[in-house]
ZAMI-678889 format. One line per 10 residues: for each residue x, y, z of C-alpha. Coordinates in Angstrom, 3 decimals, decimal comma, padded with zeros to 6 digits. Layout:
X Y Z; ...
REM end
This chain:
078,173 -053,267 -060,517; 079,819 -052,931 -063,019; 083,089 -053,487 -063,659; 084,090 -049,570 -064,108; 082,070 -048,530 -061,918; 083,785 -050,957 -059,045; 086,863 -049,602 -059,980; 086,330 -045,682 -059,781; 084,897 -046,525 -055,952; 088,420 -048,317 -055,876
090,582 -045,839 -057,377; 088,526 -042,770 -055,435; 089,328 -044,825 -051,639; 093,227 -045,330 -052,401; 093,128 -041,621 -053,374; 091,585 -040,382 -050,196; 092,859 -043,336 -048,185; 096,441 -041,991 -049,462; 095,203 -037,943 -049,309; 094,837 -039,037 -045,605
098,836 -040,050 -044,939; 099,704 -036,782 -047,264; 098,521 -033,978 -046,321; 099,140 -034,539 -043,011; 102,537 -035,329 -043,035; 102,767 -032,115 -045,517; 101,321 -029,267 -043,562; 103,881 -030,820 -040,231; 106,685 -030,930 -042,696; 107,681 -027,518 -042,389
109,924 -025,826 -039,569; 112,045 -027,601 -036,941; 110,868 -029,992 -035,311; 111,648 -029,756 -031,555; 111,690 -032,016 -027,942; 113,799 -034,362 -027,100; 114,891 -037,258 -030,129; 114,773 -034,029 -032,398; 117,584 -032,216 -032,224; 120,458 -032,213 -030,232
119,661 -030,081 -026,919; 116,488 -028,995 -026,366; 116,283 -025,454 -025,606; 114,324 -024,048 -022,900; 113,304 -020,621 -021,919; 112,513 -018,321 -018,619; 109,058 -020,135 -018,579; 110,017 -023,839 -019,249; 109,159 -024,172 -022,437; 110,680 -024,929 -025,705
112,186 -022,429 -028,052; 113,024 -021,856 -031,397; 114,619 -018,929 -033,285; 113,657 -016,482 -035,483; 115,360 -013,952 -036,695; 117,022 -012,148 -033,963; 114,322 -013,122 -031,067; 113,029 -016,392 -029,963; 109,711 -018,163 -029,274; 109,149 -020,767 -026,907
106,406 -022,720 -026,141; 104,495 -023,375 -023,302; 101,738 -026,332 -022,120; 099,418 -026,171 -019,186; 098,703 -029,796 -019,282; 095,635 -028,652 -016,720; 093,176 -027,146 -018,198; 095,619 -027,057 -022,183; 096,441 -023,769 -022,495; 099,125 -023,364 -024,357
101,423 -019,757 -024,640; 104,082 -018,544 -027,186; 106,292 -016,184 -025,385; 108,480 -013,518 -027,049; 112,726 -013,918 -025,869; 115,308 -011,540 -027,005; 118,832 -012,933 -028,391; 119,499 -013,524 -024,741; 115,544 -015,301 -023,628; 114,934 -013,343 -021,295
110,930 -012,079 -022,215; 109,801 -009,320 -024,034; 106,785 -008,059 -024,508; 105,021 -009,071 -027,813; 104,047 -006,986 -030,209; 100,044 -006,513 -030,437; 099,835 -007,470 -034,051; 101,185 -010,442 -033,542; 099,541 -013,349 -033,910; 098,855 -017,173 -034,683
097,433 -020,500 -035,489; 098,112 -023,655 -034,728; 096,953 -027,282 -035,613; 096,985 -030,102 -032,561; 097,518 -033,244 -033,404; 097,175 -035,850 -029,460; 097,773 -039,722 -030,446; 094,382 -040,441 -030,920; 093,159 -037,897 -032,792; 093,040 -036,656 -036,072
093,570 -033,143 -034,984; 092,013 -029,343 -034,280; 093,289 -025,535 -035,304; 093,324 -023,342 -032,489; 093,490 -019,746 -032,057; 096,006 -017,486 -030,182; 094,531 -014,862 -028,273; 096,693 -011,897 -026,959; 097,040 -011,513 -024,093; 098,581 -008,373 -021,664
099,179 -009,225 -017,609; 101,389 -007,736 -015,662; 104,262 -005,676 -017,536; 105,106 -009,361 -019,930; 102,362 -010,081 -022,697; 102,053 -013,376 -024,958; 099,610 -015,234 -027,189; 097,611 -017,808 -025,581; 095,608 -020,573 -027,435; 092,157 -022,067 -024,923
092,028 -025,488 -026,441; 090,147 -026,366 -023,891; 091,011 -029,964 -023,674; 092,152 -030,842 -020,287; 095,101 -033,403 -018,952; 096,399 -032,563 -022,556; 099,110 -034,994 -022,582; 101,405 -035,713 -025,234; 100,574 -034,100 -028,164; 102,236 -032,585 -032,158
101,574 -028,775 -032,761; 102,441 -026,509 -036,065; 101,713 -022,968 -035,172; 102,153 -020,505 -037,624; 103,010 -017,938 -036,140; 102,515 -014,574 -037,971; 104,296 -011,271 -037,165; 105,671 -008,358 -039,553; 103,676 -009,395 -042,925; 105,136 -012,555 -042,609
104,307 -016,442 -041,020; 106,109 -018,807 -040,041; 106,068 -022,012 -039,829; 107,418 -024,045 -036,660; 106,598 -027,654 -035,456; 106,296 -028,654 -031,608; 106,604 -032,677 -029,886; 105,521 -032,075 -026,624; 105,306 -035,224 -024,437; 103,911 -035,191 -021,311
105,969 -037,485 -019,429; 109,225 -034,496 -019,971; 107,078 -031,621 -018,997; 105,524 -033,224 -016,201; 106,117 -029,765 -013,726; 103,728 -027,991 -016,160
REM end
C-alpha cells in the first residue's frame, strides 16, 4: 500500500474517532444538567420526577423503569400539574451506559384530568441513562439534559 494512501486512511480514522467523542459531547452540552452531582439540589415534581424551569412554567421528567416509559408533565410556577397543550411536542436522544444512544419521539396523552407527553422506549428495566430532550412549545425548541440514576429513583 502506498504511503500516501496509508496516511489518508489513518487521518480518516483519526477524524472519525474524534467525531465520535465531539458530537455526543456537543449534543449533551446544551441545557441544564439534572440529577445528583449536577445541581446543588434536585427539584422534585408532584409525580416524583426531576423538574426544570422554563419561562414561567416547569417541566417534569419521569421514568417508569419497568417498561421504559418516559413522561413529560407540564407544571405551573407552584409545581402543580397543568394541561399539556396538544401543540407541544418533544424528541429525546437517550443514551444508556452501555449503548451509543437512540432517538425517541414523545406522544400526547390525555388521561382523566391530566395531559402529558410520553415516550415508549420499549426498554424493560431501563436503569440509569442520560437524555437530551428537545421540547417544542410556542414554535420554539428548548433543550434539556437529564441524568437519571435508577439507584436514586428506585420507587418509579
